[in-house]
C-alpha positions in Angstrom: 16.4 -18.5 -43.2 12.7 -19.1 -43.6 9.8 -17.2 -42.0 9.3 -20.0 -39.6 12.8 -19.6 -38.1 12.6 -15.9 -38.2 9.2 -15.6 -36.4 8.6 -18.6 -34.1 6.2 -18.4 -31.2 8.1 -17.1 -28.2 6.5 -17.9 -24.8 7.3 -16.3 -21.5 5.6 -16.4 -18.1 3.0 -13.7 -18.9 3.8 -12.7 -22.4 3.6 -14.5 -25.7 5.2 -13.2 -28.9 3.5 -14.6 -31.9 2.6 -14.1 -35.6 -0.4 -11.9 -36.3 -3.9 -13.4 -36.7 -7.2 -12.0 -38.1 -8.6 -11.1 -34.6 -5.7 -8.8 -34.0 -7.5 -6.2 -36.1 -10.3 -6.0 -33.6 -7.9 -5.9 -30.6 -5.9 -3.1 -32.2 -9.0 -1.2 -33.0 -10.2 -1.5 -29.4 -6.9 -0.2 -28.1 -7.3 3.0 -30.0 -4.7 5.7 -29.6 -3.9 6.7 -26.0 -2.5 10.3 -25.7 0.3 9.3 -23.3 1.5 6.4 -25.6 1.3 8.6 -28.7 3.5 11.2 -26.9 6.0 8.5 -25.8 6.3 7.5 -29.5 7.1 11.2 -30.3 3.7 12.1 -31.6 1.3 14.9 -30.9 -0.9 13.8 -27.9 -3.4 16.6 -28.5 -4.4 16.2 -32.1 -4.9 12.5 -32.4 -7.1 11.3 -35.3 -9.4 8.4 -34.3 -8.1 5.0 -35.2 -10.2 3.4 -38.0 -10.7 -0.2 -38.9 -8.6 0.3 -42.0 -5.8 1.8 -40.0 -6.0 -1.2 -37.6 -5.9 -3.6 -40.6 -2.9 -1.7 -42.0 -1.1 -2.0 -38.6 -1.7 -5.8 -38.6 -0.6 -6.0 -42.3 2.6 -4.2 -41.4 3.3 -6.9 -38.8 2.5 -9.7 -41.3 4.8 -8.1 -43.9 7.9 -7.9 -41.6 8.8 -11.5 -40.8 10.7 -10.4 -37.7 7.7 -8.7 -36.2 5.6 -10.3 -33.4 2.3 -9.5 -31.8 2.6 -9.0 -28.1 -0.1 -11.2 -26.5 -1.1 -10.9 -22.9 -4.0 -12.8 -21.4 -5.1 -14.0 -24.8 -5.3 -10.6 -26.6 -3.1 -8.5 -28.8 -1.7 -5.5 -26.8 1.1 -4.3 -29.1 4.0 -5.4 -31.2 7.8 -5.9 -31.0 10.1 -6.2 -34.0 13.6 -6.4 -35.3 14.2 -4.4 -38.4 17.2 -3.0 -40.4 18.8 -6.4 -40.0 22.4 -6.5 -41.3 23.4 -10.2 -41.5 27.1 -9.4 -42.3 27.5 -7.3 -39.2 25.0 -9.5 -37.2 23.0 -6.5 -36.0 19.4 -5.2 -36.0 17.3 -2.5 -34.6 14.5 -3.2 -32.1 11.1 -1.5 -32.0 8.5 -2.0 -29.3 5.0 -0.7 -28.7 2.7 -1.7 -25.9 -0.6 0.1 -26.7 -2.7 -0.6 -23.6 -2.0 2.1 -21.1 -3.3 -0.1 -18.2 -0.4 -2.5 -18.8 2.5 0.0 -18.7 5.0 -0.2 -15.9 4.2 -3.8 -15.0 7.2 -5.5 -16.5 5.4 -6.8 -19.7 7.7 -4.8 -21.9 10.8 -6.1 -20.1 9.6 -9.7 -20.6 8.8 -9.1 -24.3 12.2 -7.6 -24.9 13.9 -10.5 -23.0 12.1 -13.0 -25.2 13.0 -11.2 -28.3 16.7 -10.8 -27.3 16.9 -14.5 -26.4 15.8 -15.3 -30.0 17.9 -12.6 -31.6 21.1 -13.6 -29.9 20.3 -17.3 -30.0 18.5 -18.6 -33.1 19.2 -15.5 -35.3 22.8 -15.4 -34.3 22.9 -11.6 -33.9 25.8 -9.9 -32.1 24.2 -6.5 -31.5 20.7 -5.0 -31.1 20.2 -1.2 -31.0 17.2 1.1 -30.6 16.2 4.8 -30.4 14.0 6.2 -27.6 12.9 9.7 -26.9 14.7 11.1 -23.8 11.5 11.7 -21.7 10.3 8.1 -22.1 11.8 7.0 -18.7 9.6 3.9 -18.3 10.9 2.5 -21.6 14.5 3.5 -20.9 14.3 1.7 -17.5 13.0 -1.5 -19.2 15.8 -1.3 -21.8 18.5 -0.8 -19.2 17.1 -3.7 -17.2 17.9 -6.1 -20.0 21.3 -4.7 -20.7 20.9 -1.8 -23.1 23.4 1.0 -22.6 23.2 4.6 -23.8 25.7 4.9 -26.6 24.9 8.4 -27.7 22.2 10.9 -28.4 20.8 12.7 -31.4 20.3 16.2 -30.0 16.9 17.8 -30.5 15.9 15.1 -33.0 12.2 15.0 -31.9 9.7 17.8 -32.0 6.8 17.1 -29.6 4.2 19.7 -28.8 6.5 22.5 -30.1 9.4 21.4 -27.9 12.6 19.7 -29.1 13.9 16.5 -27.4 16.9 14.3 -27.8 16.7 10.7 -29.1 18.8 8.4 -27.1 20.7 5.7 -29.0 21.0 2.5 -27.0 22.5 -0.8 -27.7 23.2 -4.2 -26.2 25.7 -6.9 -27.3 25.0 -10.6 -27.1 27.6 -11.2 -24.4 26.2 -8.4 -22.2 22.7 -9.8 -22.5 23.8 -13.3 -21.7 25.8 -12.1 -18.8 22.8 -10.4 -17.2 20.6 -13.4 -17.9 23.1 -15.7 -16.1 22.9 -13.4 -13.1 19.1 -13.8 -12.9 
């Protein structure tokens, strides 16, 4: 497969998934590091180092380097990323990662739409059979979005995350192509 088939532009009603562009560095820098979002990723929300231009550039470069990573664009600006990684073509599976970095956009269905667009591509053009992910147990907003598009809890890694001195489980979730398509058909 070529990079064009791996990372086409995916367009939804309110969300566009696209390849990174130069202006994404400024957008990423403007988003900074929100303490709540840092915590949902399993980081320390108290001791957050300021985001530098070089860090924002590195973030964009990471998206460029992974040809199955997309910028999440809402209303013409970069607000995060979504990606498939650890792709195993023999087993037709991959792992999903998602980050909406603008706290004002959380809980409004943008993540669900981005995940739906990516799963349509994963289970369609990429021919995957299974997509999995990990999410920290207290990230209820993300868990709800994942369940909405068909992910099921398959297990948990007990006390795998240390956040602010407390240990939390990581949930392991997965969705199979036929489960996703079945939900899509009901919509």
